[in-house]
OpenMM code with the backbone's topology and positions (N, CA, C; nanometers):
from openmm import Vec3, app, unit

residues = "MET THR LYS GLY LYS ARG ILE GLY THR ILE ALA ALA VAL ILE ALA ILE LEU LEU LEU ILE GLY LEU ALA TYR TYR ASN TYR PHE PHE VAL PHE GLY GLU GLY VAL LYS ALA GLY GLU LEU ASN TYR ILE VAL LYS LYS GLY TYR ILE PHE LYS THR ASN GLU GLY LYS LEU ILE GLN SER GLY VAL ARG SER ARG GLN THR GLY THR LEU GLN ASN ASN GLU PHE GLU PHE SER VAL SER ASP GLU ASN ILE ALA ALA LYS LEU MET GLY ASN SER GLY LYS PHE TYR GLU LEU HIS TYR ARG GLU TYR LYS SER SER LEU PRO TRP ARG GLY PHE SER LYS TYR VAL VAL ASP SER ILE TYR ALA ALA ARG GLU ILE PRO ASP".split()
positions = [
    Vec3(1.5033, -5.4203, 3.2869),
    Vec3(1.6561, -5.4645, 3.2508),
    Vec3(1.7595, -5.4803, 3.3857),
    Vec3(1.8230, -5.6068, 3.3880),
    Vec3(1.8876, -5.6040, 3.4929),
    Vec3(2.0132, -5.5622, 3.5177),
    Vec3(2.0918, -5.5705, 3.6347),
    Vec3(2.2068, -5.5030, 3.6200),
    Vec3(2.3062, -5.5394, 3.5532),
    Vec3(2.3217, -5.6647, 3.5142),
    Vec3(2.4296, -5.7105, 3.4407),
    Vec3(2.3767, -5.6544, 3.3042),
    Vec3(2.3090, -5.6895, 3.2661),
    Vec3(2.2686, -5.6489, 3.0825),
    Vec3(2.3106, -5.4905, 3.0893),
    Vec3(2.2631, -5.4179, 3.2056),
    Vec3(2.2925, -5.2686, 3.1817),
    Vec3(2.4486, -5.2433, 3.1818),
    Vec3(2.5248, -5.2904, 3.2524),
    Vec3(2.6322, -5.2964, 3.2628),
    Vec3(2.7062, -5.3441, 3.1243),
    Vec3(2.6530, -5.4543, 3.0959),
    Vec3(2.6985, -5.4838, 2.9303),
    Vec3(2.6659, -5.3952, 2.8119),
    Vec3(2.5756, -5.3405, 2.8256),
    Vec3(2.5016, -5.2170, 2.7400),
    Vec3(2.6200, -5.1285, 2.7464),
    Vec3(2.6560, -5.0512, 2.8598),
    Vec3(2.7127, -4.9655, 2.8770),
    Vec3(2.8751, -5.0005, 2.8163),
    Vec3(2.9144, -5.1062, 2.8597),
    Vec3(3.0539, -5.1464, 2.8103),
    Vec3(3.0521, -5.1887, 2.6549),
    Vec3(2.9307, -5.1908, 2.6055),
    Vec3(2.9674, -5.2237, 2.4763),
    Vec3(2.9438, -5.0698, 2.4032),
    Vec3(2.8687, -4.9923, 2.4496),
    Vec3(2.8591, -4.8623, 2.3992),
    Vec3(2.9743, -4.7770, 2.4095),
    Vec3(3.0826, -4.7907, 2.5331),
    Vec3(3.1849, -4.7303, 2.5408),
    Vec3(3.2920, -4.8138, 2.4465),
    Vec3(3.2894, -4.9309, 2.4330),
    Vec3(3.3647, -4.9697, 2.3169),
    Vec3(3.3819, -4.9362, 2.1975),
    Vec3(3.2300, -4.8931, 2.1368),
    Vec3(3.2044, -4.8848, 2.0018),
    Vec3(3.2441, -4.7216, 2.0034),
    Vec3(3.2081, -4.6325, 2.1009),
    Vec3(3.2772, -4.4806, 2.0920),
    Vec3(3.4457, -4.4881, 2.0972),
    Vec3(3.4838, -4.5846, 2.1418),
    Vec3(3.6668, -4.5813, 2.1442),
    Vec3(3.6921, -4.6287, 2.0038),
    Vec3(3.6256, -4.7719, 1.9777),
    Vec3(3.6660, -4.7486, 1.8111),
    Vec3(3.6479, -4.6896, 1.7518),
    Vec3(3.5621, -4.5883, 1.7346),
    Vec3(3.4919, -4.4864, 1.6274),
    Vec3(3.6058, -4.3765, 1.6570),
    Vec3(3.6341, -4.3240, 1.8002),
    Vec3(3.7548, -4.2272, 1.8148),
    Vec3(3.8813, -4.2912, 1.7505),
    Vec3(3.9424, -4.4039, 1.7586),
    Vec3(4.0418, -4.4777, 1.7040),
    Vec3(4.0518, -4.4237, 1.5632),
    Vec3(3.9573, -4.4878, 1.5095),
    Vec3(3.9394, -4.5016, 1.3809),
    Vec3(3.9395, -4.3212, 1.3313),
    Vec3(3.8853, -4.2228, 1.3495),
    Vec3(3.8793, -4.1083, 1.3207),
    Vec3(3.9852, -4.0575, 1.3201),
    Vec3(4.0765, -4.0696, 1.4484),
    Vec3(4.2324, -4.0234, 1.4637),
    Vec3(4.2997, -4.0538, 1.3526),
    Vec3(4.3200, -4.2125, 1.3756),
    Vec3(4.4183, -4.2770, 1.2457),
    Vec3(4.3846, -4.2429, 1.1231),
    Vec3(4.2725, -4.2160, 1.0737),
    Vec3(4.2214, -4.1985, 0.9071),
    Vec3(4.1676, -4.0651, 0.8831),
    Vec3(4.1195, -3.9836, 0.9807),
    Vec3(4.0570, -3.8631, 0.9207),
    Vec3(4.0931, -3.7089, 1.0344),
    Vec3(4.1752, -3.7330, 1.1606),
    Vec3(4.2476, -3.6271, 1.2194),
    Vec3(4.3536, -3.5766, 1.1618),
    Vec3(4.3771, -3.4468, 1.1163),
    Vec3(4.4970, -3.3808, 1.0299),
    Vec3(4.5822, -3.3774, 1.1568),
    Vec3(4.6900, -3.4556, 1.1325),
    Vec3(4.7817, -3.4633, 1.2475),
    Vec3(4.8765, -3.3518, 1.2156),
    Vec3(4.9263, -3.2982, 1.0878),
    Vec3(5.0038, -3.1808, 1.0699),
    Vec3(4.9577, -3.1340, 0.8938),
    Vec3(5.0007, -3.0045, 0.8838),
    Vec3(4.9785, -2.9808, 0.7766),
    Vec3(5.1063, -2.8351, 0.7314),
    Vec3(5.1451, -2.8527, 0.6218),
    Vec3(5.2340, -2.7389, 0.6021),
    Vec3(5.2587, -2.7050, 0.4531),
    Vec3(5.4029, -2.6760, 0.4363),
    Vec3(5.4199, -2.6497, 0.2734),
    Vec3(5.5356, -2.7005, 0.2611),
    Vec3(5.5530, -2.7663, 0.1159),
    Vec3(5.6987, -2.8360, 0.0786),
    Vec3(5.7042, -2.7792, -0.0595),
    Vec3(5.8422, -2.7364, -0.0676),
    Vec3(5.8750, -2.6842, -0.2105),
    Vec3(5.9749, -2.7727, -0.3013),
    Vec3(5.9680, -2.7797, -0.4129),
    Vec3(6.0684, -2.8592, -0.4765),
    Vec3(5.9992, -2.8501, -0.6480),
    Vec3(6.1129, -2.9370, -0.7083),
    Vec3(6.0655, -2.9743, -0.8293),
    Vec3(5.9744, -3.0704, -0.8514),
    Vec3(5.8641, -3.0845, -0.9332),
    Vec3(5.7850, -3.1880, -0.9655),
    Vec3(5.8666, -3.2846, -1.0544),
    Vec3(5.9022, -3.4002, -0.9587),
    Vec3(5.9697, -3.5379, -1.0494),
    Vec3(5.8178, -3.5859, -1.1202),
    Vec3(5.7148, -3.6339, -1.0792),
    Vec3(5.6407, -3.7051, -1.1491),
    Vec3(5.5022, -3.7053, -1.0632),
    Vec3(5.4102, -3.7218, -1.1298),
    Vec3(5.2355, -3.7542, -1.0578),
    Vec3(5.1927, -3.8427, -1.1746),
    Vec3(5.1377, -3.9738, -1.1147),
    Vec3(5.0939, -4.0745, -1.1769),
    Vec3(4.9474, -4.0796, -1.1150),
    Vec3(4.8748, -4.1435, -1.1900),
    Vec3(4.7275, -4.1880, -1.1448),
    Vec3(4.7255, -4.3434, -1.1496),
    Vec3(4.7009, -4.4144, -1.0308),
    Vec3(4.7635, -4.5388, -1.0117),
    Vec3(4.6745, -4.6210, -0.9185),
    Vec3(4.6825, -4.7345, -0.9155),
    Vec3(4.6018, -4.8574, -0.7924),
    Vec3(4.5162, -4.9471, -0.9042),
    Vec3(4.4844, -5.0457, -0.8228),
    Vec3(4.4103, -5.1927, -0.8279),
    Vec3(4.2510, -5.1417, -0.8460),
    Vec3(4.1994, -5.1154, -0.7369),
    Vec3(4.0614, -5.0978, -0.7055),
    Vec3(4.0265, -4.9184, -0.7059),
    Vec3(4.0933, -4.8913, -0.6473),
    Vec3(4.0688, -4.7069, -0.6501),
    Vec3(4.2009, -4.6614, -0.7159),
    Vec3(4.1662, -4.5829, -0.7948),
    Vec3(4.2821, -4.4811, -0.8781),
    Vec3(4.3062, -4.3768, -0.8110),
    Vec3(4.4180, -4.3646, -0.7957),
    Vec3(4.4593, -4.2438, -0.6868),
    Vec3(4.5816, -4.1667, -0.7834),
    Vec3(4.5729, -4.0659, -0.7563),
    Vec3(4.6924, -3.9820, -0.7734),
    Vec3(4.8225, -3.9404, -0.6955),
    Vec3(4.9360, -4.0037, -0.7574),
    Vec3(5.0755, -4.0307, -0.6474),
    Vec3(5.1692, -3.9196, -0.7294),
    Vec3(5.2184, -3.8575, -0.6130),
    Vec3(5.3425, -3.7654, -0.7067),
    Vec3(5.4753, -3.7837, -0.5923),
    Vec3(5.5824, -3.7050, -0.6536),
    Vec3(5.7014, -3.6954, -0.6237),
    Vec3(5.7619, -3.5388, -0.6130),
    Vec3(5.7843, -3.4828, -0.5340),
    Vec3(5.8602, -3.3694, -0.5504),
    Vec3(6.0026, -3.3655, -0.4804),
    Vec3(6.0723, -3.3459, -0.5579),
    Vec3(6.2152, -3.3346, -0.5264),
    Vec3(6.2913, -3.2142, -0.4456),
    Vec3(6.3000, -3.2312, -0.3265),
    Vec3(6.3872, -3.1084, -0.2876),
    Vec3(6.5319, -3.0982, -0.2557),
    Vec3(6.5721, -3.0137, -0.3652),
    Vec3(6.7623, -3.0311, -0.3362),
    Vec3(6.7863, -2.9508, -0.2536),
    Vec3(6.9291, -2.9481, -0.2423),
    Vec3(7.0156, -2.8553, -0.1683),
    Vec3(7.0158, -2.9049, -0.0017),
    Vec3(6.9356, -2.9657, 0.0293),
    Vec3(6.9399, -2.9756, 0.1828),
    Vec3(7.0526, -3.0466, 0.2491),
    Vec3(7.1301, -2.9754, 0.3316),
    Vec3(7.2330, -3.0502, 0.3941),
    Vec3(7.2394, -3.1983, 0.4469),
    Vec3(7.3384, -3.2672, 0.4151),
    Vec3(7.3386, -3.4143, 0.4936),
    Vec3(7.3875, -3.4080, 0.6134),
    Vec3(7.4028, -3.5389, 0.6516),
    Vec3(7.4605, -3.5199, 0.8305),
    Vec3(7.5909, -3.4991, 0.7993),
    Vec3(7.6596, -3.5684, 0.7125),
    Vec3(7.8101, -3.5630, 0.7081),
    Vec3(7.8537, -3.4169, 0.6254),
    Vec3(7.9517, -3.3468, 0.6695),
    Vec3(7.9853, -3.2010, 0.6571),
    Vec3(8.0256, -3.2003, 0.5243),
    Vec3(7.9636, -3.0833, 0.4300),
    Vec3(8.0352, -3.0776, 0.2894),
    Vec3(7.9850, -3.1292, 0.1999),
    Vec3(7.8696, -3.2231, 0.2190),
    Vec3(7.7959, -3.3053, 0.0981),
    Vec3(7.6133, -3.2629, 0.1326),
    Vec3(7.5619, -3.2592, -0.0051),
    Vec3(7.4370, -3.2378, -0.0556),
    Vec3(7.3697, -3.3735, -0.0862),
    Vec3(7.2286, -3.3724, -0.0196),
    Vec3(7.1385, -3.4701, -0.0322),
    Vec3(7.0251, -3.4132, -0.1084),
    Vec3(6.9264, -3.5351, -0.1473),
    Vec3(6.8209, -3.4849, -0.2118),
    Vec3(6.7041, -3.5328, -0.1352),
    Vec3(6.6073, -3.4669, -0.1026),
    Vec3(6.4761, -3.5039, -0.0118),
    Vec3(6.3791, -3.5286, -0.1150),
    Vec3(6.3431, -3.6593, -0.1194),
    Vec3(6.2135, -3.6949, -0.1887),
    Vec3(6.0667, -3.6723, -0.1107),
    Vec3(5.9701, -3.5945, -0.1562),
    Vec3(5.8635, -3.5743, -0.0571),
    Vec3(5.7441, -3.6639, -0.1750),
    Vec3(5.6810, -3.7575, -0.1130),
    Vec3(5.5996, -3.8536, -0.2026),
    Vec3(5.4527, -3.8342, -0.1204),
    Vec3(5.3845, -3.7841, -0.2309),
    Vec3(5.2534, -3.7187, -0.1497),
    Vec3(5.1270, -3.7763, -0.2481),
    Vec3(5.0201, -3.7850, -0.2075),
    Vec3(4.8677, -3.8031, -0.2951),
    Vec3(4.7984, -3.6904, -0.3115),
    Vec3(4.7285, -3.7223, -0.4109),
    Vec3(4.6412, -3.5756, -0.4555),
    Vec3(4.4788, -3.6321, -0.4612),
    Vec3(4.3967, -3.6192, -0.3697),
    Vec3(4.2537, -3.6362, -0.3686),
    Vec3(4.2023, -3.5487, -0.4734),
    Vec3(4.1918, -3.4310, -0.4916),
    Vec3(4.1374, -3.3339, -0.5675),
    Vec3(4.1941, -3.3511, -0.7312),
    Vec3(4.0826, -3.3909, -0.8030),
    Vec3(4.1290, -3.4383, -0.9712),
    Vec3(4.1700, -3.2892, -1.0282),
    Vec3(4.1345, -3.1748, -0.9979),
    Vec3(4.1571, -3.0566, -1.0390),
    Vec3(4.3251, -3.0295, -1.0245),
    Vec3(4.3428, -3.0394, -0.9292),
    Vec3(4.4827, -2.9976, -0.8399),
    Vec3(4.6032, -3.1273, -0.9273),
    Vec3(4.5285, -3.2247, -0.9340),
    Vec3(4.6015, -3.3351, -1.0096),
    Vec3(4.6260, -3.3294, -1.1824),
    Vec3(4.5293, -3.2533, -1.2241),
    Vec3(4.5336, -3.2190, -1.3587),
    Vec3(4.6407, -3.1022, -1.3745),
    Vec3(4.6421, -3.0181, -1.2809),
    Vec3(4.7253, -2.8884, -1.3005),
    Vec3(4.8654, -2.9097, -1.2886),
    Vec3(4.8777, -3.0454, -1.1853),
    Vec3(5.0388, -3.0903, -1.1892),
    Vec3(5.0698, -3.1569, -1.2896),
    Vec3(4.9849, -3.2350, -1.3312),
    Vec3(5.0346, -3.3394, -1.4711),
    Vec3(5.0715, -3.2559, -1.5769),
    Vec3(5.0058, -3.1305, -1.5922),
    Vec3(5.0098, -3.0635, -1.7020),
    Vec3(5.1618, -2.9566, -1.7120),
    Vec3(5.2073, -2.9475, -1.5953),
    Vec3(5.3038, -2.9028, -1.5649),
    Vec3(5.4302, -2.9749, -1.5036),
    Vec3(5.4339, -3.1089, -1.5178),
    Vec3(5.5612, -3.1826, -1.4665),
    Vec3(5.6915, -3.1130, -1.4953),
    Vec3(5.8111, -3.1007, -1.4054),
    Vec3(5.9068, -3.0492, -1.4053),
    Vec3(5.9125, -2.9151, -1.3372),
    Vec3(5.8472, -2.8309, -1.3318),
    Vec3(5.8095, -2.7067, -1.2837),
    Vec3(5.8415, -2.7264, -1.0934),
    Vec3(5.9012, -2.5941, -1.0615),
    Vec3(5.9008, -2.5672, -0.9166),
    Vec3(5.7865, -2.5481, -0.8519),
    Vec3(5.7600, -2.6089, -0.7690),
    Vec3(5.6040, -2.6077, -0.6856),
    Vec3(5.6172, -2.5584, -0.5388),
    Vec3(5.5468, -2.4989, -0.4894),
    Vec3(5.5148, -2.5078, -0.3532),
    Vec3(5.3653, -2.5421, -0.3362),
    Vec3(5.3700, -2.6880, -0.2661),
    Vec3(5.2396, -2.7466, -0.2336),
    Vec3(5.2127, -2.7262, -0.0690),
    Vec3(5.0896, -2.7294, -0.0831),
    Vec3(5.0331, -2.7324, 0.0853),
    Vec3(4.9696, -2.8710, 0.1003),
    Vec3(4.9994, -2.9207, 0.1931),
    Vec3(4.9617, -3.0605, 0.2219),
    Vec3(4.9245, -3.0806, 0.3958),
    Vec3(4.8423, -3.1842, 0.4046),
    Vec3(4.7828, -3.2223, 0.5253),
    Vec3(4.8381, -3.3800, 0.5350),
    Vec3(4.8700, -3.3937, 0.6963),
    Vec3(4.9594, -3.5251, 0.7139),
    Vec3(4.8532, -3.5875, 0.8028),
    Vec3(4.8220, -3.7056, 0.7484),
    Vec3(4.7393, -3.7967, 0.8354),
    Vec3(4.8231, -3.9304, 0.8856),
    Vec3(4.7720, -3.9596, 1.0211),
    Vec3(4.8513, -4.0891, 1.0666),
    Vec3(4.8292, -4.2069, 0.9867),
    Vec3(4.7351, -4.2441, 0.9056),
    Vec3(4.7320, -4.3344, 0.8479),
    Vec3(4.6656, -4.3129, 0.6730),
    Vec3(4.7096, -4.3848, 0.5650),
    Vec3(4.6055, -4.3849, 0.4451),
    Vec3(4.5186, -4.4654, 0.4586),
    Vec3(4.4317, -4.3808, 0.3501),
    Vec3(4.3181, -4.5045, 0.3108),
    Vec3(4.3096, -4.5051, 0.1645),
    Vec3(4.2410, -4.6509, 0.0796),
    Vec3(4.2718, -4.6616, -0.0072),
    Vec3(4.2317, -4.5687, -0.1197),
    Vec3(4.0993, -4.5238, -0.1102),
    Vec3(4.0620, -4.4088, -0.1987),
    Vec3(4.1065, -4.2579, -0.1832),
    Vec3(4.2147, -4.2248, -0.0918),
    Vec3(4.2525, -4.1016, -0.0523),
    Vec3(4.3819, -4.1046, -0.1103),
    Vec3(4.4582, -4.2258, -0.1410),
    Vec3(4.6026, -4.2260, -0.1686),
    Vec3(4.6809, -4.3287, -0.0874),
    Vec3(4.8338, -4.3712, -0.1746),
    Vec3(4.9026, -4.4473, -0.0704),
    Vec3(4.9602, -4.3603, 0.0248),
    Vec3(4.9665, -4.2561, 0.0116),
    Vec3(5.0750, -4.1869, 0.1059),
    Vec3(4.9829, -4.1276, 0.2332),
    Vec3(5.0370, -4.1310, 0.3008),
    Vec3(4.9809, -4.0224, 0.4383),
    Vec3(4.9991, -3.8920, 0.4371),
    Vec3(5.0665, -3.8571, 0.3320),
    Vec3(5.0704, -3.6698, 0.2924),
    Vec3(4.9508, -3.6592, 0.2059),
    Vec3(4.8803, -3.5910, 0.1864),
    Vec3(4.7839, -3.5593, 0.1125),
    Vec3(4.7636, -3.3994, 0.0202),
    Vec3(4.8061, -3.3577, -0.0612),
    Vec3(4.8198, -3.2219, -0.1170),
    Vec3(4.6742, -3.1676, -0.1557),
    Vec3(4.6249, -3.0782, -0.1001),
    Vec3(4.5383, -2.9894, -0.1296),
    Vec3(4.5062, -2.8597, -0.1871),
    Vec3(4.6328, -2.8304, -0.1995),
    Vec3(4.6230, -2.7051, -0.2894),
    Vec3(4.7880, -2.6592, -0.3370),
    Vec3(4.7858, -2.5940, -0.4451),
    Vec3(4.9254, -2.5310, -0.5073),
    Vec3(4.9023, -2.3752, -0.4180),
    Vec3(5.0316, -2.3461, -0.3734),
    Vec3(5.0813, -2.1983, -0.3416),
    Vec3(5.1257, -2.1373, -0.4651),
    Vec3(5.2290, -2.2002, -0.5187),
    Vec3(5.2869, -2.1630, -0.6135),
    Vec3(5.3480, -2.2236, -0.7095),
    Vec3(5.3607, -2.1980, -0.8197),
    Vec3(5.4528, -2.3149, -0.9691),
    Vec3(5.4912, -2.1686, -1.0667),
    Vec3(5.6474, -2.2218, -1.0712),
    Vec3(5.7102, -2.1640, -1.1672),
    Vec3(5.8216, -2.2262, -1.2446),
    Vec3(5.8936, -2.1621, -1.3390),
    Vec3(5.9776, -2.2403, -1.4374),
    Vec3(6.0835, -2.2271, -1.3276),
    Vec3(6.1942, -2.3765, -1.3496),
    Vec3(6.2913, -2.3495, -1.2807),
    Vec3(6.4255, -2.2914, -1.3558),
    Vec3(6.4784, -2.2060, -1.2448),
    Vec3(6.5917, -2.1042, -1.3276),
    Vec3(6.6967, -2.1970, -1.3796),
    Vec3(6.7443, -2.1496, -1.5107),
    Vec3(6.8471, -2.2474, -1.5607),
    Vec3(7.0197, -2.2214, -1.4918),
] * unit.nanometer
topology = app.Topology()
chain = topology.addChain("A")
for resn in residues:
    res = topology.addResidue(resn, chain)
    for name in ("N", "CA", "C"):
        topology.addAtom(name, app.Element.getBySymbol(name[0]), res)
């Protein structure tokens, strides 16, 4: 093997490893995780090729930047586990505490959102 071919091979291997590392970081590395609480507005199964579960949680009573006003924050998320999605679908309108993982980018088979709910911490009726 000549010196030029060896350098080319090493450069190609390094480029491939960099591409693999970037793909892992963007699509599989868990950038953050936490818990969001609020009223489950909806959860639907949608998509053209990959049918994914998408939902929205309404977090009310959060202060806005203007003094004396309140705003609603909406947390849009995907659910990759069918059992969790079924529990959420059966109890829409309840107050939930959902554990989620945040990725840098979404994948078509994981859902539209970069936030993926992976467990339910608590679910209770909304007090009147």
